C-alpha positions in Angstrom: 29.7 111.9 78.9 28.8 110.0 81.9 30.3 111.1 85.7 32.9 108.4 86.0 33.4 108.1 89.3 37.0 106.7 91.1 35.1 103.1 91.7 34.6 103.4 87.9 37.9 103.5 86.8 40.1 102.2 89.4 41.9 99.3 89.6 40.6 96.4 92.2 42.7 95.7 95.1 43.0 91.9 94.2 44.4 92.9 91.1 47.1 95.4 92.4 50.3 94.1 94.0 50.2 94.8 97.8 52.8 93.4 100.6 53.3 93.3 104.3 55.7 95.7 105.7 57.7 93.3 106.9 58.8 92.3 103.8 62.3 92.3 102.7 63.5 95.1 100.2 64.6 92.0 98.5 61.3 90.3 98.9 59.6 93.5 97.3 61.7 93.3 94.1 60.5 89.4 93.7 57.2 91.2 93.6 57.3 94.1 91.5 59.3 91.6 88.9 56.3 89.1 89.1 53.2 91.8 89.2 51.4 92.5 86.2 48.4 94.9 85.8 45.7 94.2 82.5 44.3 97.6 81.9 41.7 98.4 78.8 43.3 95.0 77.4 47.1 96.4 77.9 49.2 94.8 80.2 50.9 97.0 82.6 53.8 96.8 85.2 53.3 98.4 88.3 55.4 101.0 89.4 54.1 100.9 93.2 53.0 98.4 95.6 50.6 98.9 98.7 52.0 98.2 101.8 49.6 97.1 104.4 49.9 96.1 108.3 48.5 92.5 109.9 45.1 94.1 110.0 44.7 95.2 106.6 45.2 98.4 107.2 46.9 100.4 104.7 50.3 102.1 105.8 52.2 103.7 102.2 53.4 102.9 99.0 56.8 101.7 98.1 58.3 102.7 94.3 60.9 101.2 92.3 62.8 104.4 93.2 62.4 103.7 97.3 63.6 100.6 96.8 66.5 101.3 94.6 67.3 104.5 97.2 67.5 101.4 99.9 69.6 99.3 98.4 72.5 102.0 98.6 75.7 100.3 100.1 76.1 101.9 104.1 79.3 102.7 103.2 78.2 105.6 100.7 75.6 106.9 102.7 77.7 109.1 105.1 79.0 111.0 101.9 76.9 114.0 100.5 74.8 113.2 97.4 76.9 115.3 95.0 79.9 113.4 96.1 78.1 109.9 96.1 77.1 111.1 92.3 80.6 111.9 91.8 81.9 108.7 92.5 80.4 107.3 89.4 81.8 109.4 87.2 85.2 107.9 87.9 85.9 104.6 87.7 84.2 103.7 91.0 85.7 100.5 90.9 89.1 101.0 91.7 87.9 103.1 94.9 85.6 100.5 95.9 85.7 97.1 94.4 82.7 95.9 92.3 82.1 92.7 95.0 82.3 95.3 97.9 79.2 97.1 96.3 77.5 94.1 95.5 77.7 92.9 98.9 76.4 96.1 100.3 73.4 96.1 98.1 72.7 92.7 99.0 72.6 93.4 102.6 70.7 96.6 102.5 68.1 94.1 100.1 67.5 92.4 104.0 66.0 95.6 105.3 62.3 95.6 105.4 60.3 97.8 103.4 58.7 99.8 106.2 61.8 101.5 106.8 61.5 102.8 103.4 57.8 103.1 102.5 56.1 106.5 101.9 53.2 107.2 103.9 49.6 107.7 102.1 49.4 111.4 101.5 45.6 111.3 100.4 42.7 108.7 99.6 39.3 109.5 97.8 35.9 108.0 97.9 34.7 105.2 95.7 31.8 107.7 94.8 34.0 110.6 94.0 34.2 112.1 90.3 37.9 112.0 88.8 38.0 115.3 88.9 38.3 115.3 92.2 40.8 112.5 92.1 42.8 114.6 89.3 42.7 117.7 91.9 44.1 115.4 94.8 46.7 114.3 92.5 48.0 117.7 91.3 47.7 119.1 94.8 49.6 116.4 96.6 51.9 115.7 93.5 51.0 111.9 93.8 50.6 109.8 90.9 48.7 107.0 92.5 45.9 107.5 95.1 44.0 104.4 97.1 40.3 103.9 96.8 38.2 103.7 99.6 34.2 102.4 100.4 33.4 102.4 104.1 37.0 103.2 105.2 38.6 100.1 103.5 41.0 100.1 100.7 39.2 98.8 97.8 41.4 99.8 94.9 43.4 102.5 93.3 43.7 105.0 90.9 47.0 106.1 88.9 47.5 109.4 87.0 47.9 107.7 83.5 44.2 106.1 84.0 42.6 109.2 85.5 44.4 111.3 82.4 42.9 108.8 79.7 39.4 109.4 81.2 39.8 113.5 81.1 41.0 112.7 77.6 37.9 110.9 76.9 36.0 114.1 79.0 38.1 116.8 76.3 38.5 114.9 72.9 
């Protein structure tokens, strides 16, 4: 098998969803809903979006899960997580009218992605071997790594794409 690098298997930046840090959670939801990535002839939905500043410097990532966490109404946040989960084992609408819950989510949707994004833990160079990417993903417990070349983000590696290449190596 030939040596595969991060640059060989990455998704180019122009084909991967990315947004500025000042977008609202509502706008980020819209980006997720419309984003599709075509990999090896298959359409895939993005689990992440990259977040950039005005100078196109990568700041972080936002996952769908981060957005859902960010949409939690303020009036529930002051309760311990265990208690918040228990609310939904009961008839939560007897405690909080549906409209109040929806209004709370809509209010939170106006916060910016900067408030919920996760900082970048690691990057790999486009010339790095995919086995280095595998080690970084495992070590940092991440499933998406930005790929850089000349100190600029040029694409991303997803764990399922790295895993696919490792399967080709092993099988």
